[in-house]
C-alpha positions as CSV (number, residue, x, y, z in Angstrom):
1,M,22.2,326.5,43.0
2,T,20.7,323.1,42.8
3,K,21.7,320.6,40.2
4,G,18.2,320.6,38.7
5,K,18.2,324.4,38.4
6,Q,21.7,324.3,36.8
7,D,20.6,321.6,34.3
8,K,17.6,323.7,33.2
9,L,19.8,326.8,32.8
10,T,22.3,324.9,30.8
11,R,19.6,323.6,28.5
12,L,18.2,327.0,28.1
13,K,21.6,328.5,27.2
14,R,22.0,325.7,24.7
15,I,18.6,326.5,23.2
16,A,19.5,330.2,23.0
17,G,22.5,329.2,21.0
18,Q,20.4,327.0,18.7
19,V,18.1,329.9,18.1
20,R,21.0,332.2,17.2
21,G,22.2,329.5,14.9
22,V,18.8,329.3,13.1
23,A,18.7,333.1,12.7
24,Q,22.1,332.8,11.0
25,M,20.9,330.0,8.8
26,V,18.0,332.2,7.7
27,A,20.3,335.1,7.1
28,D,22.6,332.8,5.1
29,D,19.6,331.5,3.0
30,R,20.1,327.9,4.0
31,Y,17.9,325.2,2.7
32,C,14.4,325.5,4.3
33,I,14.3,321.9,5.4
34,E,17.6,322.2,7.2
35,V,16.2,325.3,9.0
36,L,13.0,323.5,9.8
37,H,14.9,320.5,11.3
38,Q,16.7,322.9,13.6
39,V,13.4,324.6,14.6
40,Q,12.0,321.2,15.4
41,A,15.0,320.4,17.6
42,I,14.6,323.7,19.4
43,K,10.9,322.9,20.1
44,A,11.8,319.5,21.4
45,A,14.4,320.9,23.7
46,L,12.0,323.5,25.0
47,A,9.4,320.8,25.7
48,K,11.9,319.0,27.8
49,V,12.7,322.1,29.8
50,E,9.0,322.8,30.2
51,S,8.4,319.3,31.4
52,A,11.2,319.6,34.0
53,I,9.8,322.9,35.3
54,L,6.3,321.5,35.5
55,K,7.6,318.4,37.4
56,D,9.3,320.8,39.8
57,H,6.2,322.8,40.3
58,A,4.1,319.7,41.0
59,A,6.8,318.4,43.4
60,C,7.2,321.6,45.3
61,C,4.5,324.2,45.0
62,V,1.5,321.9,44.4
63,S,2.6,319.4,47.0
64,E,3.1,322.2,49.6
65,A,-0.4,323.5,48.9
66,I,-1.8,320.0,49.4
67,A,0.2,319.5,52.6
68,S,-0.9,322.9,54.0
69,G,-4.5,321.9,54.2
70,D,-5.4,325.4,53.0
71,A,-8.3,324.9,50.6
72,D,-7.9,328.3,49.0
73,Q,-4.2,327.7,48.3
74,Q,-5.0,324.3,46.9
75,R,-7.6,325.7,44.5
76,D,-5.2,328.4,43.4
77,K,-2.5,325.9,42.5
78,F,-5.0,323.6,40.8
79,S,-6.4,326.6,38.8
80,E,-2.9,327.6,37.7
81,L,-2.3,324.1,36.3
82,I,-5.7,324.1,34.5
83,D,-5.0,327.5,33.0
84,L,-1.6,326.3,31.8
85,F,-3.1,323.2,30.2
86,E,-5.8,325.2,28.5
87,K,-3.2,327.5,27.0
88,V,-1.3,324.4,25.6
89,R,-4.4,323.1,23.9
90,R,-4.9,326.3,21.9
């Protein structure tokens, strides 16, 4: 397993723990602002993982499509990215 992949999995496991912690906070009727701070931390951590995965995709899949010279494959990869960015904007 590559270091990058291991780093992403470690982050995701940490995020899963944070989510379980927030669920327990809600169950324990913790102060709403404390819960919201933890939710914001989870969102920020997910954004970092998302960014790392996107960078990997660009460095690997998209660059391979460009190097292949296959116009259909290039359009497919470009369309995937456009679809992803459109979903983020919603």
